[in-house]
MARDO-775459 format. One record per residue (C-alpha): x, y, z. Coordinates in nm, 3 decimals, padded with zeros to 5 digits. Each point is the difference from the previous one (the first is absolute). Layout:
rec c1 X; c2 Y; c3 Z
...
# end
This chain:
rec c1 18.776; c2 14.631; c3 -02.580
rec c1 00.251; c2 -00.288; c3 -00.031
rec c1 00.048; c2 -00.193; c3 -00.325
rec c1 -00.175; c2 -00.313; c3 00.122
rec c1 -00.312; c2 00.195; c3 00.090
rec c1 00.009; c2 00.182; c3 -00.336
rec c1 00.022; c2 -00.333; c3 -00.174
rec c1 -00.292; c2 -00.137; c3 00.197
rec c1 -00.223; c2 00.297; c3 -00.063
rec c1 00.090; c2 00.000; c3 -00.365
rec c1 -00.089; c2 -00.367; c3 -00.021
rec c1 -00.334; c2 00.066; c3 00.174
rec c1 -00.073; c2 00.291; c3 -00.234
rec c1 00.062; c2 -00.216; c3 -00.308
rec c1 -00.216; c2 -00.278; c3 00.146
rec c1 -00.277; c2 00.244; c3 00.078
rec c1 -00.005; c2 00.133; c3 -00.355
rec c1 00.000; c2 -00.354; c3 -00.138
rec c1 -00.281; c2 -00.103; c3 00.231
rec c1 -00.210; c2 00.295; c3 -00.102
rec c1 00.073; c2 -00.061; c3 -00.366
rec c1 -00.109; c2 -00.365; c3 00.020
rec c1 -00.295; c2 00.060; c3 00.228
rec c1 00.154; c2 -00.225; c3 00.265
rec c1 -00.037; c2 00.258; c3 00.273
rec c1 -00.351; c2 00.044; c3 00.131
rec c1 -00.077; c2 00.341; c3 00.144
rec c1 -00.360; c2 00.017; c3 00.108
rec c1 -00.153; c2 -00.127; c3 -00.325
rec c1 -00.080; c2 -00.373; c3 -00.007
rec c1 00.191; c2 -00.229; c3 -00.237
rec c1 -00.203; c2 -00.172; c3 -00.269
rec c1 -00.155; c2 -00.324; c3 00.135
rec c1 -00.003; c2 -00.306; c3 -00.222
rec c1 -00.204; c2 -00.310; c3 00.084
rec c1 00.143; c2 -00.316; c3 -00.157
rec c1 -00.284; c2 -00.247; c3 -00.031
rec c1 00.025; c2 -00.366; c3 -00.106
rec c1 -00.320; c2 -00.083; c3 -00.188
rec c1 00.011; c2 -00.378; c3 -00.073
rec c1 -00.035; c2 00.033; c3 -00.376
rec c1 -00.016; c2 00.218; c3 -00.309
rec c1 -00.334; c2 00.152; c3 -00.095
rec c1 -00.154; c2 -00.099; c3 -00.333
rec c1 -00.167; c2 00.339; c3 -00.023
rec c1 -00.066; c2 00.328; c3 00.175
rec c1 -00.337; c2 00.034; c3 -00.167
rec c1 -00.243; c2 -00.040; c3 00.286
rec c1 -00.255; c2 -00.165; c3 -00.233
rec c1 00.241; c2 -00.272; c3 -00.111
rec c1 00.143; c2 -00.072; c3 00.344
rec c1 -00.039; c2 -00.341; c3 00.164
rec c1 00.274; c2 -00.057; c3 00.260
rec c1 00.095; c2 00.148; c3 00.335
rec c1 00.345; c2 00.124; c3 -00.108
rec c1 -00.179; c2 00.228; c3 -00.246
rec c1 -00.248; c2 00.112; c3 00.263
rec c1 00.286; c2 00.098; c3 00.235
rec c1 00.130; c2 00.246; c3 -00.258
rec c1 -00.340; c2 00.128; c3 -00.118
rec c1 -00.109; c2 00.081; c3 00.352
rec c1 00.304; c2 00.228; c3 00.030
rec c1 -00.072; c2 00.172; c3 -00.329
rec c1 -00.375; c2 00.050; c3 00.034
rec c1 -00.271; c2 00.072; c3 00.257
rec c1 -00.338; c2 -00.157; c3 -00.054
rec c1 -00.313; c2 00.147; c3 00.151
rec c1 00.093; c2 -00.200; c3 00.311
rec c1 00.318; c2 -00.176; c3 00.106
rec c1 00.144; c2 -00.220; c3 00.273
rec c1 00.199; c2 00.171; c3 00.268
rec c1 00.315; c2 -00.150; c3 00.155
rec c1 -00.208; c2 -00.236; c3 00.218
rec c1 -00.232; c2 -00.122; c3 -00.281
rec c1 -00.294; c2 00.223; c3 00.091
rec c1 -00.209; c2 00.162; c3 -00.277
rec c1 00.066; c2 00.374; c3 00.012
rec c1 -00.087; c2 00.306; c3 -00.217
rec c1 00.243; c2 00.056; c3 -00.289
rec c1 -00.099; c2 00.195; c3 -00.313
rec c1 -00.344; c2 00.028; c3 00.155
rec c1 -00.020; c2 00.208; c3 00.317
rec c1 -00.344; c2 -00.134; c3 00.098
rec c1 -00.289; c2 -00.207; c3 -00.124
rec c1 -00.364; c2 -00.079; c3 00.067
rec c1 -00.219; c2 -00.301; c3 -00.070
rec c1 -00.367; c2 00.009; c3 -00.093
rec c1 -00.253; c2 -00.167; c3 00.236
rec c1 -00.049; c2 -00.290; c3 -00.244
rec c1 00.375; c2 -00.064; c3 -00.011
rec c1 00.024; c2 00.038; c3 -00.375
rec c1 00.127; c2 00.357; c3 -00.060
rec c1 00.341; c2 00.117; c3 00.121
rec c1 00.087; c2 00.370; c3 -00.023
rec c1 00.365; c2 00.099; c3 00.036
rec c1 00.132; c2 00.348; c3 00.062
rec c1 00.352; c2 00.038; c3 -00.144
rec c1 00.269; c2 00.199; c3 00.177
rec c1 00.007; c2 00.362; c3 -00.098
rec c1 00.382; c2 -00.008; c3 -00.008
rec c1 00.027; c2 -00.326; c3 -00.191
rec c1 00.244; c2 00.034; c3 -00.294
rec c1 00.169; c2 -00.212; c3 -00.259
rec c1 00.378; c2 -00.010; c3 -00.010
rec c1 -00.001; c2 00.249; c3 -00.291
rec c1 -00.204; c2 00.248; c3 00.205
rec c1 -00.343; c2 -00.061; c3 -00.155
rec c1 -00.287; c2 -00.027; c3 00.249
rec c1 -00.137; c2 -00.349; c3 00.068
rec c1 -00.359; c2 00.000; c3 -00.119
rec c1 -00.295; c2 -00.230; c3 00.030
rec c1 00.011; c2 -00.044; c3 -00.378
rec c1 00.344; c2 -00.168; c3 00.038
rec c1 -00.167; c2 -00.281; c3 00.195
rec c1 -00.285; c2 -00.020; c3 -00.250
rec c1 00.254; c2 -00.032; c3 -00.282
rec c1 00.195; c2 -00.266; c3 00.187
rec c1 -00.300; c2 -00.216; c3 00.098
rec c1 -00.137; c2 00.015; c3 -00.356
rec c1 00.336; c2 -00.096; c3 -00.146
rec c1 00.038; c2 -00.288; c3 00.239
rec c1 -00.342; c2 -00.145; c3 -00.086
rec c1 00.019; c2 00.073; c3 -00.376
rec c1 00.043; c2 -00.346; c3 -00.162
rec c1 00.261; c2 00.151; c3 -00.232
rec c1 00.227; c2 00.052; c3 00.301
rec c1 -00.019; c2 -00.370; c3 00.095
rec c1 00.062; c2 00.097; c3 00.363
rec c1 00.117; c2 -00.303; c3 00.195
rec c1 -00.209; c2 00.075; c3 00.308
rec c1 -00.307; c2 00.159; c3 -00.158
rec c1 -00.228; c2 -00.259; c3 00.167
rec c1 00.110; c2 00.125; c3 00.337
rec c1 -00.206; c2 00.312; c3 -00.060
rec c1 -00.321; c2 -00.167; c3 -00.121
rec c1 -00.187; c2 00.132; c3 00.313
rec c1 -00.008; c2 00.337; c3 -00.182
rec c1 -00.323; c2 00.058; c3 -00.190
rec c1 00.019; c2 -00.127; c3 -00.362
rec c1 00.366; c2 -00.102; c3 00.046
rec c1 -00.053; c2 -00.358; c3 -00.116
rec c1 -00.202; c2 00.108; c3 -00.305
rec c1 00.257; c2 00.264; c3 -00.092
rec c1 00.288; c2 -00.240; c3 00.038
rec c1 -00.179; c2 -00.251; c3 -00.228
rec c1 -00.063; c2 00.262; c3 -00.267
rec c1 -00.372; c2 -00.003; c3 00.059
rec c1 -00.013; c2 00.366; c3 00.107
rec c1 00.230; c2 00.295; c3 -00.081
rec c1 00.244; c2 00.116; c3 00.272
rec c1 -00.207; c2 00.317; c3 00.039
rec c1 -00.272; c2 -00.216; c3 00.161
rec c1 00.228; c2 -00.099; c3 00.287
rec c1 -00.132; c2 00.108; c3 00.342
rec c1 00.285; c2 00.245; c3 00.065
rec c1 -00.051; c2 00.372; c3 -00.065
rec c1 00.148; c2 00.337; c3 00.091
rec c1 -00.254; c2 00.225; c3 00.167
rec c1 00.258; c2 00.281; c3 -00.014
rec c1 00.381; c2 00.021; c3 -00.001
rec c1 00.025; c2 -00.106; c3 00.364
rec c1 -00.302; c2 -00.229; c3 00.037
rec c1 -00.013; c2 -00.358; c3 -00.127
rec c1 -00.307; c2 -00.223; c3 00.016
rec c1 00.016; c2 -00.377; c3 -00.031
rec c1 -00.320; c2 -00.203; c3 -00.023
rec c1 00.001; c2 -00.376; c3 00.071
rec c1 -00.220; c2 -00.283; c3 -00.128
rec c1 -00.075; c2 -00.097; c3 00.358
rec c1 00.137; c2 00.075; c3 00.348
rec c1 00.361; c2 -00.132; c3 00.020
rec c1 00.145; c2 -00.018; c3 00.350
rec c1 00.364; c2 -00.011; c3 -00.119
rec c1 -00.025; c2 00.280; c3 -00.256
rec c1 00.208; c2 00.252; c3 00.192
rec c1 00.282; c2 -00.255; c3 00.034
rec c1 -00.035; c2 -00.071; c3 -00.370
rec c1 00.089; c2 00.359; c3 -00.076
rec c1 00.344; c2 -00.048; c3 00.160
rec c1 00.092; c2 -00.250; c3 -00.275
rec c1 00.257; c2 00.109; c3 -00.258
rec c1 -00.254; c2 -00.037; c3 -00.284
rec c1 -00.207; c2 00.278; c3 00.161
rec c1 00.285; c2 00.250; c3 -00.022
rec c1 -00.066; c2 00.306; c3 -00.217
rec c1 00.163; c2 00.091; c3 -00.330
rec c1 00.110; c2 00.333; c3 -00.134
rec c1 -00.222; c2 00.011; c3 -00.309
rec c1 00.205; c2 00.246; c3 -00.208
rec c1 00.325; c2 -00.201; c3 00.029
rec c1 -00.171; c2 -00.333; c3 -00.072
rec c1 -00.169; c2 00.148; c3 -00.311
rec c1 00.329; c2 00.156; c3 -00.112
rec c1 00.234; c2 -00.294; c3 00.052
rec c1 -00.234; c2 -00.300; c3 -00.025
rec c1 00.163; c2 -00.313; c3 00.144
rec c1 00.320; c2 00.198; c3 00.052
rec c1 -00.158; c2 00.211; c3 00.274
rec c1 00.175; c2 -00.230; c3 00.252
rec c1 00.351; c2 00.102; c3 -00.109
rec c1 00.216; c2 00.231; c3 00.211
rec c1 -00.055; c2 00.354; c3 -00.114
rec c1 -00.349; c2 -00.085; c3 -00.127
rec c1 -00.160; c2 -00.141; c3 00.314
rec c1 -00.195; c2 00.259; c3 00.198
rec c1 -00.102; c2 -00.118; c3 00.350
rec c1 -00.190; c2 00.138; c3 00.295
rec c1 00.167; c2 -00.193; c3 00.280
rec c1 00.284; c2 00.073; c3 00.238
rec c1 00.259; c2 -00.084; c3 -00.266
rec c1 00.052; c2 00.033; c3 -00.374
rec c1 00.183; c2 -00.228; c3 -00.240
rec c1 00.359; c2 00.093; c3 -00.079
rec c1 00.166; c2 -00.315; c3 -00.142
rec c1 -00.105; c2 -00.349; c3 -00.109
rec c1 00.283; c2 -00.234; c3 -00.095
rec c1 -00.152; c2 -00.350; c3 -00.044
rec c1 00.162; c2 -00.271; c3 00.213
rec c1 00.212; c2 00.262; c3 00.178
rec c1 -00.198; c2 00.271; c3 00.181
rec c1 -00.290; c2 00.242; c3 00.006
rec c1 00.061; c2 00.342; c3 00.145
rec c1 -00.277; c2 00.222; c3 00.129
rec c1 00.053; c2 00.344; c3 00.151
rec c1 -00.204; c2 00.213; c3 00.236
rec c1 -00.291; c2 00.181; c3 -00.167
rec c1 00.011; c2 00.365; c3 00.121
rec c1 -00.360; c2 00.049; c3 -00.112
rec c1 -00.131; c2 -00.276; c3 00.227
rec c1 -00.259; c2 00.129; c3 00.246
rec c1 00.196; c2 -00.136; c3 00.296
rec c1 00.355; c2 00.046; c3 -00.138
rec c1 00.116; c2 00.168; c3 00.321
rec c1 -00.048; c2 -00.324; c3 00.193
rec c1 00.169; c2 -00.228; c3 -00.253
rec c1 00.343; c2 -00.067; c3 00.153
rec c1 00.161; c2 -00.182; c3 -00.293
rec c1 00.134; c2 00.184; c3 -00.305
rec c1 00.076; c2 -00.300; c3 -00.222
rec c1 -00.114; c2 -00.358; c3 -00.005
rec c1 00.208; c2 -00.255; c3 -00.190
rec c1 -00.202; c2 -00.315; c3 -00.073
rec c1 00.224; c2 -00.302; c3 -00.072
rec c1 -00.148; c2 -00.318; c3 -00.157
rec c1 00.143; c2 -00.241; c3 00.259
rec c1 -00.137; c2 -00.318; c3 -00.159
rec c1 00.307; c2 -00.190; c3 00.118
rec c1 -00.094; c2 00.016; c3 00.368
rec c1 00.324; c2 -00.163; c3 00.122
rec c1 00.197; c2 00.273; c3 -00.177
rec c1 -00.239; c2 00.258; c3 00.145
rec c1 00.078; c2 -00.121; c3 00.354
rec c1 00.372; c2 00.046; c3 -00.066
rec c1 -00.065; c2 00.353; c3 -00.128
rec c1 -00.210; c2 00.080; c3 00.302
rec c1 00.263; c2 -00.130; c3 00.243
rec c1 00.262; c2 00.204; c3 -00.186
rec c1 -00.210; c2 00.315; c3 00.054
rec c1 -00.089; c2 00.041; c3 -00.368
rec c1 -00.374; c2 -00.033; c3 00.065
rec c1 -00.209; c2 00.169; c3 00.271
rec c1 -00.287; c2 -00.245; c3 -00.032
rec c1 -00.065; c2 -00.310; c3 -00.208
rec c1 -00.323; c2 -00.178; c3 -00.086
rec c1 00.047; c2 -00.379; c3 00.021
rec c1 00.290; c2 -00.213; c3 00.106
rec c1 00.074; c2 -00.373; c3 -00.017
rec c1 -00.231; c2 -00.161; c3 00.248
rec c1 00.258; c2 -00.271; c3 00.080
rec c1 00.223; c2 00.273; c3 00.137
rec c1 -00.263; c2 00.131; c3 00.241
rec c1 00.152; c2 -00.140; c3 00.320
rec c1 00.355; c2 00.091; c3 -00.107
rec c1 -00.108; c2 00.355; c3 -00.088
rec c1 -00.186; c2 00.042; c3 00.331
rec c1 00.314; c2 -00.102; c3 00.188
rec c1 00.216; c2 00.232; c3 -00.211
rec c1 -00.231; c2 00.300; c3 -00.045
rec c1 -00.246; c2 -00.024; c3 00.288
rec c1 -00.288; c2 00.250; c3 -00.031
rec c1 00.111; c2 00.098; c3 -00.352
rec c1 -00.177; c2 -00.317; c3 -00.113
rec c1 -00.378; c2 00.063; c3 -00.030
rec c1 -00.262; c2 -00.273; c3 -00.041
rec c1 -00.365; c2 00.091; c3 00.028
rec c1 -00.333; c2 -00.163; c3 -00.097
rec c1 -00.184; c2 00.148; c3 -00.290
rec c1 -00.278; c2 -00.073; c3 -00.246
rec c1 00.171; c2 -00.239; c3 -00.230
rec c1 00.007; c2 -00.356; c3 -00.135
rec c1 00.255; c2 -00.206; c3 -00.185
rec c1 -00.162; c2 -00.255; c3 -00.233
rec c1 00.058; c2 -00.212; c3 -00.309
rec c1 -00.227; c2 00.056; c3 -00.298
rec c1 -00.080; c2 -00.316; c3 -00.193
rec c1 -00.084; c2 00.023; c3 -00.368
rec c1 -00.352; c2 -00.149; c3 00.012
rec c1 -00.033; c2 00.009; c3 -00.376
rec c1 00.300; c2 -00.225; c3 -00.057
rec c1 -00.004; c2 -00.381; c3 00.054
rec c1 00.054; c2 -00.154; c3 00.244
rec c1 -00.050; c2 00.309; c3 00.219
rec c1 -00.356; c2 00.032; c3 -00.130
rec c1 -00.077; c2 -00.308; c3 00.210
rec c1 -00.107; c2 00.107; c3 00.353
rec c1 00.135; c2 -00.325; c3 00.140
rec c1 00.351; c2 00.098; c3 -00.115
rec c1 -00.034; c2 00.344; c3 00.148
rec c1 -00.124; c2 -00.134; c3 00.335
rec c1 00.276; c2 -00.255; c3 00.012
rec c1 00.265; c2 00.266; c3 -00.063
rec c1 -00.145; c2 00.215; c3 00.279
rec c1 -00.028; c2 -00.281; c3 00.252
rec c1 00.355; c2 -00.114; c3 -00.062
rec c1 00.145; c2 00.334; c3 00.113
rec c1 00.114; c2 00.017; c3 00.362
rec c1 -00.090; c2 00.361; c3 00.077
rec c1 00.126; c2 -00.022; c3 00.359
rec c1 00.346; c2 -00.082; c3 -00.139
rec c1 -00.020; c2 00.294; c3 -00.244
rec c1 -00.107; c2 00.245; c3 00.274
rec c1 00.245; c2 -00.115; c3 00.267
rec c1 00.305; c2 -00.118; c3 -00.196
rec c1 -00.007; c2 00.152; c3 -00.344
rec c1 -00.136; c2 00.336; c3 00.122
rec c1 00.176; c2 -00.009; c3 00.337
rec c1 -00.319; c2 00.049; c3 00.202
rec c1 -00.083; c2 00.327; c3 -00.179
rec c1 -00.316; c2 -00.154; c3 -00.143
rec c1 -00.300; c2 -00.216; c3 00.090
rec c1 -00.153; c2 -00.286; c3 -00.206
rec c1 -00.274; c2 00.097; c3 -00.244
rec c1 -00.286; c2 -00.235; c3 -00.101
rec c1 -00.232; c2 00.263; c3 -00.149
rec c1 00.032; c2 00.328; c3 -00.191
rec c1 -00.104; c2 00.255; c3 00.256
rec c1 00.254; c2 00.087; c3 00.273
rec c1 -00.093; c2 -00.005; c3 00.369
rec c1 -00.118; c2 00.315; c3 00.177
rec c1 -00.254; c2 00.132; c3 -00.252
rec c1 -00.254; c2 00.182; c3 00.216
rec c1 -00.353; c2 -00.147; c3 00.025
rec c1 00.091; c2 -00.289; c3 -00.236
rec c1 -00.046; c2 -00.366; c3 00.089
rec c1 00.192; c2 -00.204; c3 -00.260
rec c1 -00.111; c2 -00.350; c3 -00.109
rec c1 00.139; c2 -00.305; c3 00.173
rec c1 00.269; c2 -00.177; c3 -00.204
rec c1 00.010; c2 -00.370; c3 00.088
rec c1 00.369; c2 -00.041; c3 -00.084
rec c1 00.096; c2 00.264; c3 00.253
rec c1 -00.114; c2 -00.224; c3 00.285
rec c1 00.174; c2 -00.318; c3 -00.122
rec c1 00.347; c2 -00.129; c3 00.065
rec c1 00.257; c2 00.027; c3 -00.277
rec c1 00.016; c2 -00.381; c3 -00.025
rec c1 -00.378; c2 -00.011; c3 -00.055
rec c1 00.026; c2 00.268; c3 -00.264
rec c1 00.277; c2 -00.186; c3 -00.181
rec c1 -00.197; c2 -00.329; c3 00.006
rec c1 -00.296; c2 00.179; c3 -00.166
rec c1 00.235; c2 00.163; c3 -00.250
rec c1 00.134; c2 -00.341; c3 -00.104
rec c1 -00.350; c2 -00.140; c3 -00.050
rec c1 -00.107; c2 00.300; c3 -00.209
rec c1 00.307; c2 -00.001; c3 -00.225
rec c1 -00.037; c2 -00.375; c3 -00.054
rec c1 -00.369; c2 00.042; c3 -00.092
rec c1 00.104; c2 00.265; c3 -00.252
rec c1 00.239; c2 -00.245; c3 -00.163
rec c1 00.334; c2 00.124; c3 00.134
rec c1 00.254; c2 -00.093; c3 00.263
rec c1 00.234; c2 -00.289; c3 00.090
rec c1 -00.065; c2 -00.302; c3 -00.223
rec c1 -00.187; c2 00.220; c3 -00.247
rec c1 00.116; c2 00.286; c3 -00.222
rec c1 00.177; c2 00.271; c3 00.201
rec c1 -00.165; c2 00.338; c3 00.031
rec c1 00.227; c2 00.255; c3 -00.168
rec c1 -00.011; c2 00.350; c3 00.147
rec c1 00.184; c2 00.325; c3 -00.068
rec c1 -00.009; c2 00.259; c3 00.277
rec c1 00.055; c2 00.358; c3 -00.121
rec c1 00.100; c2 00.266; c3 00.251
rec c1 00.145; c2 00.349; c3 00.001
rec c1 00.364; c2 00.021; c3 00.101
rec c1 00.027; c2 00.031; c3 00.376
rec c1 00.176; c2 -00.217; c3 00.259
rec c1 -00.320; c2 -00.055; c3 00.199
rec c1 -00.192; c2 -00.100; c3 -00.313
rec c1 00.281; c2 -00.229; c3 -00.109
rec c1 00.018; c2 -00.173; c3 00.341
rec c1 -00.381; c2 -00.042; c3 00.003
rec c1 -00.002; c2 -00.147; c3 -00.349
rec c1 00.286; c2 -00.235; c3 00.088
rec c1 -00.179; c2 -00.119; c3 00.312
rec c1 -00.334; c2 -00.052; c3 -00.175
rec c1 00.172; c2 -00.182; c3 -00.288
rec c1 00.154; c2 -00.240; c3 00.252
rec c1 -00.340; c2 -00.061; c3 00.161
rec c1 -00.169; c2 -00.072; c3 -00.332
rec c1 00.282; c2 -00.238; c3 -00.099
rec c1 -00.001; c2 -00.194; c3 00.326
rec c1 -00.377; c2 -00.017; c3 00.054
rec c1 -00.132; c2 -00.012; c3 -00.360
rec c1 00.298; c2 -00.129; c3 -00.191
rec c1 -00.017; c2 00.310; c3 -00.218
rec c1 00.278; c2 00.120; c3 -00.230
rec c1 00.040; c2 00.367; c3 00.083
rec c1 00.212; c2 00.268; c3 -00.171
rec c1 00.041; c2 00.362; c3 00.100
rec c1 00.010; c2 00.307; c3 -00.222
rec c1 00.069; c2 00.350; c3 00.127
rec c1 -00.003; c2 00.344; c3 -00.156
rec c1 00.010; c2 00.360; c3 00.120
rec c1 -00.313; c2 00.144; c3 00.154
rec c1 -00.098; c2 00.211; c3 -00.303
rec c1 00.032; c2 -00.294; c3 -00.241
rec c1 -00.172; c2 -00.244; c3 00.239
rec c1 -00.320; c2 00.202; c3 00.048
rec c1 -00.008; c2 00.119; c3 -00.361
rec c1 00.009; c2 -00.367; c3 -00.107
rec c1 -00.287; c2 -00.094; c3 00.232
rec c1 -00.211; c2 00.304; c3 -00.090
rec c1 00.051; c2 -00.060; c3 -00.373
rec c1 -00.134; c2 -00.355; c3 00.042
rec c1 00.331; c2 -00.177; c3 -00.056
rec c1 00.009; c2 -00.375; c3 00.009
rec c1 00.093; c2 -00.133; c3 00.348
rec c1 -00.074; c2 -00.285; c3 00.242
rec c1 00.039; c2 00.151; c3 00.346
rec c1 00.103; c2 00.359; c3 00.070
rec c1 00.088; c2 00.184; c3 00.315
rec c1 -00.213; c2 00.300; c3 00.083
rec c1 -00.055; c2 00.230; c3 00.293
rec c1 -00.270; c2 00.244; c3 00.094
rec c1 00.004; c2 00.291; c3 00.239
rec c1 -00.342; c2 00.131; c3 00.091
rec c1 -00.087; c2 00.340; c3 -00.144
rec c1 -00.273; c2 00.030; c3 00.266
rec c1 -00.093; c2 -00.205; c3 00.303
rec c1 -00.295; c2 -00.186; c3 -00.145
rec c1 -00.036; c2 -00.368; c3 -00.108
rec c1 -00.123; c2 00.119; c3 -00.342
rec c1 00.347; c2 00.134; c3 -00.080
rec c1 00.141; c2 -00.358; c3 00.021
rec c1 -00.292; c2 -00.185; c3 -00.155
rec c1 -00.026; c2 00.223; c3 -00.303
rec c1 00.325; c2 -00.164; c3 -00.114
rec c1 -00.222; c2 -00.289; c3 -00.115
rec c1 -00.248; c2 00.205; c3 -00.201
rec c1 -00.021; c2 -00.121; c3 -00.358
rec c1 00.012; c2 00.360; c3 -00.130
rec c1 00.311; c2 00.086; c3 00.204
rec c1 00.236; c2 00.004; c3 -00.295
rec c1 00.299; c2 00.117; c3 00.202
rec c1 00.036; c2 -00.216; c3 00.308
rec c1 -00.213; c2 -00.310; c3 -00.065
rec c1 00.318; c2 -00.180; c3 -00.108
rec c1 -00.163; c2 -00.343; c3 00.020
rec c1 -00.265; c2 00.083; c3 -00.262
rec c1 -00.262; c2 -00.116; c3 00.248
rec c1 -00.360; c2 00.039; c3 -00.125
rec c1 -00.298; c2 -00.088; c3 00.220
rec c1 -00.325; c2 00.190; c3 -00.074
rec c1 -00.139; c2 -00.093; c3 00.344
rec c1 00.305; c2 00.150; c3 00.172
rec c1 -00.027; c2 00.314; c3 -00.217
rec c1 -00.370; c2 00.028; c3 00.094
rec c1 00.075; c2 -00.020; c3 00.373
rec c1 00.257; c2 00.279; c3 -00.020
rec c1 -00.240; c2 00.213; c3 -00.204
rec c1 -00.270; c2 -00.067; c3 00.261
rec c1 00.237; c2 00.106; c3 00.276
rec c1 00.057; c2 00.328; c3 -00.177
rec c1 -00.372; c2 00.064; c3 -00.012
rec c1 -00.068; c2 -00.091; c3 00.365
rec c1 -00.016; c2 00.293; c3 00.239
rec c1 -00.040; c2 -00.199; c3 00.321
rec c1 00.356; c2 -00.071; c3 00.115
rec c1 -00.073; c2 -00.322; c3 00.188
rec c1 -00.184; c2 -00.145; c3 -00.298
rec c1 00.277; c2 00.122; c3 -00.234
rec c1 00.269; c2 -00.171; c3 00.207
rec c1 -00.195; c2 -00.329; c3 -00.006
rec c1 -00.022; c2 00.018; c3 -00.380
rec c1 00.376; c2 00.058; c3 -00.022
rec c1 00.063; c2 -00.293; c3 00.230
rec c1 -00.215; c2 -00.222; c3 -00.223
rec c1 00.193; c2 00.128; c3 -00.304
rec c1 00.334; c2 -00.084; c3 00.167
rec c1 -00.124; c2 -00.350; c3 00.088
rec c1 -00.088; c2 -00.052; c3 -00.366
rec c1 00.337; c2 00.138; c3 -00.113
rec c1 00.194; c2 -00.226; c3 00.233
rec c1 -00.204; c2 -00.306; c3 -00.100
rec c1 00.102; c2 00.061; c3 -00.364
rec c1 00.351; c2 00.098; c3 00.118
rec c1 00.130; c2 00.173; c3 -00.313
rec c1 00.274; c2 00.142; c3 00.218
rec c1 00.201; c2 -00.165; c3 00.275
rec c1 00.036; c2 00.219; c3 00.309
rec c1 00.338; c2 -00.039; c3 00.165
rec c1 00.061; c2 00.250; c3 00.278
rec c1 -00.101; c2 00.335; c3 00.140
rec c1 00.332; c2 00.177; c3 00.026
rec c1 00.133; c2 00.286; c3 00.203
rec c1 00.145; c2 00.309; c3 -00.159
rec c1 00.380; c2 -00.009; c3 00.005
rec c1 00.201; c2 00.321; c3 00.025
rec c1 00.344; c2 00.115; c3 00.103
rec c1 -00.004; c2 00.346; c3 00.157
rec c1 00.311; c2 00.193; c3 00.103
rec c1 00.000; c2 00.167; c3 00.342
rec c1 00.053; c2 00.328; c3 -00.185
rec c1 -00.356; c2 -00.027; c3 -00.139
rec c1 -00.306; c2 00.137; c3 00.179
rec c1 -00.361; c2 -00.019; c3 -00.117
rec c1 00.019; c2 -00.350; c3 -00.146
rec c1 -00.290; c2 -00.154; c3 00.188
rec c1 -00.117; c2 -00.361; c3 -00.016
rec c1 -00.361; c2 -00.023; c3 -00.127
rec c1 -00.228; c2 -00.270; c3 -00.137
rec c1 -00.022; c2 00.187; c3 -00.333
rec c1 00.379; c2 -00.021; c3 -00.042
rec c1 -00.003; c2 00.360; c3 -00.130
rec c1 00.306; c2 00.216; c3 00.067
rec c1 -00.019; c2 00.337; c3 -00.172
rec c1 00.327; c2 00.190; c3 -00.009
rec c1 -00.174; c2 00.327; c3 00.096
rec c1 -00.007; c2 -00.124; c3 00.359
rec c1 00.366; c2 -00.105; c3 00.013
rec c1 00.277; c2 00.186; c3 00.180
rec c1 00.369; c2 -00.094; c3 -00.028
rec c1 00.234; c2 00.090; c3 00.284
rec c1 00.351; c2 00.126; c3 -00.089
# end
C-alpha cells in the first residue's frame, strides 16, 4: 500500500469514528425528526379549561386526545374513544374508550378521567373561559352557576372504559363539540398533586401523541413523542418545537431561511410577493372564521346604536378584502360565515348597497348623534393584538373613519396574550379587534358570542334578553329546519343592534415547506403534528 493510500484510509477511519461518535452517520436506524412550527403567538396557558385562543389549541391538540378529534382533513374521527353510540332520543351518548389508551406516565386512560375533567371545567371555582360551550350537557348550566354540585353533571363513568354523557336536549353538533380543547381530559392525580402547576414541564401528564418537555415563554415550547400513545408507531415526528411567531414578517424571513418548517400567519400585504417567491409553499384556504371589531356598548358614545351603525357603514369592506387582505378574504356584513349547511342567514341591507350610499347614511347617522364635521369630532381608540395584518386593517379603518366621519382615531396594540386578557377582564376600551374561528360548523357557535352570560368572548358587553331567549329556544328545538329559522331571526336581531362590526371572512394563511407532508388544508384550520412527516 503506498503512502498516499495509507493517508487516505487513515483519514477515512478517523472520519468514520468521529461520525459514529457524533451520530452523524446513519446506519439503518432513522435520525431523530424535529418539526419546527411557527405558531403566531405565545400561549397564555396550557390549562385546557383556561384556554381561549387558537395558538393554545394548536399545542393542546398535540398534547391531548379528546374522546374525538379532527383528522388531517378536518373530519371528526375516534381518538381516546374507539367507538360510541347514541340513544334513539338523541340525548344519551355512550363512549367506549380504547383498551390500550394510556397517559404519558403509563397510567391507563379511564372514563373517570373525563368525568373529573368535565366536572372541573364546569365547577364555578375553576372559572373556565369556555364553560358555556358545554351547556348542552345535562345540568351543565346549573352546575356552572353554582346551583347544583359538580356531581350532578350529566357525565358518568359506567366502568373504567365506558363513559356516558347525557344532554339536556338533542344537540346536532355535540360530537364536533367534543373535539374542542376544553373537552380534553385531565390526569386527575397530577392535577390534584400540583394544583395550577400541573401545566409545568415535568408535572404535565398527557394522553396525546406528544408530551411536554420545555416551556420557555416568548421563546419556544418543546413537545416530544409520547411512547405510550396508542398510535405511537404511526407518529413520524420525534420532537415539535413551537415558536411564538407573533412578528409575522420576521417569521417569513425565518421560514425562507429554512429555520421553520411551517408557519401560521404571514403579512397579508406580502401575499402576492410570497406566491411569486415561494409558489405552492404559500397556502390560503377558506375556513370558519370572521374578523370583527367589538364596540364597547356600555361606554358613551358607543352605547348609541346610531354611532355603531355609522362606524359600520363607513367601512369599505371590499377595499379591506381586496387590498388590505390581498384577496385572501371576502367582505363580512353579518356574524355567521358562508357555507353553514342548512342555514339561511338574514338579509343585511347594507350588503346590497354601494359604498357611496353606505357612506352617505353613515354621515347622516353620525350627525344625528351629535358628531362629525362642524360638530364635535368623534374620538376613537382602536385596540388590536400585534400583527401586521391587524395593524394594516386598523390603519385602513382609521383612515375611513377620519375621511367619512371626521373622527379622530388613535391605535393601540399589544401582544395577543395581553390583548385578550384585557378584553376578557372587562378592560376599558372603545373599539377592539377580535377574531373567531368556529369550533363546530353551526351558526350557534358564532351567535353565542353575543349571549349576555358569555363572560369570556362577549367583549362588547352586549345584553339583550330577547336575543338570549331566541338562542335558548334554538337549543330546545329538535326540528332542524325550525331551529335554523330561530337562529336566523336571532342573527337578524343581533345585526340590527350591531354590538360588533363584522369586517371580513378571512382565509387561513400558512407557509409550508416542501419537506412537510400531512399538512392538509381544511375548513377547521386544524393541523395536528401527529399527522406530519418531515423529509430529510
